N, C-alpha and C positions, 0 to 999 in steps of 0.2 A: 565461550558459549557455543554450543552446537547450533547448526542451522535450524533445526526444528524448534529449539528454545527461542531463537531470534524470531522465527515465524510466529510462534505463540505470543511473544512479547508485542509484536506489531499488532496482531489481532486483538489482544487484550486492550492495548492502548486505544485503538480505534473504537472498540466497543465502549470503553470508559467515556470517550468523548462523543458518543452517540453518532458515529459515522453512519451513513445511509448506504444501503445496497453494497455491502462489502463482498467482494468476489476474490477468491484466491485461485490463481492459476499455477499449477505445478510446471516448472520448466526444467527440472533435473533430467538430463539425458536428451533434452530437446533444444537447449540453448546453453551457451557457455556464459551468458551475461549474469545469470543468477539461478538459484534453485527454486525460488518462488517469486511470483509477481502478484501483488495485492493491489486491487483497484477499489476505491471507495469514493463516496460523495459527501460533501458537506452542504448545508442549506444556504450558506452565504460565504462570501470571500473571507469574512472575519472568522467563521468556523473553520474553513479550510486552512487558513494561516495558523490558527491556534492548534489544530490537530497536528499540523506539520511540525511546529516548534516543540510541542510536548513530546511527540514521538522521537524527534531528534535528540531531545534532552534525555529521554529514557534509554535510548540506544547508547548514547555517550556514557551515561552513568553506569549501566549494567554490562555493557560490552567493552567499554573502554576505547571506543573509536568514534570519531565524529563523522556522521554520515554527510555525504554531499547533498545539498538542497538546491534545486533550481525552480524558479517561478514564484518565489515567495512574495516579491513586491506586488505583483498583480493578484496573486492567489486565485486565479481562475483554474489553473492546472499546476499543481506543485508535485515535483518529482523528488523523492527521497531515496537515495542510493545507499543502502546499508550493506552493500557488497553481495551477500548471499540472498538478500531479500530486497526487491525493488518495489517501492510503493508509489502509486499514482493517486493523488487526491484531487478531485474535481468539484466544480460547481456543476449541478445537474445538466444544464444546457450545454456546457462545454464537453462534458462526458458523452452525451448522446451524439454530439457532432463528430468526435474522434472515434468513438466506438472501439476502443482497444480490446474489449472482451472478444469481439468477433475476429479481430485481426490475429489474436493469440490463441484462438480455440483449436487450431491445427486440424479442423475438420472432423477428426475421429473422436475428439473428447469434448463433451458438452461442458458448458460453463457450470461451475459448481459454486453455490453460495458458501462463503467461509463458515467454518464451524466456530461456534462461540467457544470461548475458553472453558474448559471443563466439560464440554458437551460430548 
């Protein structure tokens, strides 16, 4: 699966699970950790955990590799490392505290809301 297909899979999964405020930050050429970073919120720890597990299952099923997951027990901030795409899922209060969007904006590129699949 190509990077853009994986990115699309991530966005579609989050959209299906009604993630809130989905932001996609392109990292290609700016960082060697991944090509895309996706940041999204869930309304509760239960929703954050559910979105993370469903996304990990879809990546494993379609891509054939098991992504690394951190933070699932507390589900305040869950990191899913699918290699080419890094996903951060937050409860809203935790997201605003860490403000990753600002940290990764690189100054010259404004934050961009993620495009819905097929948009």
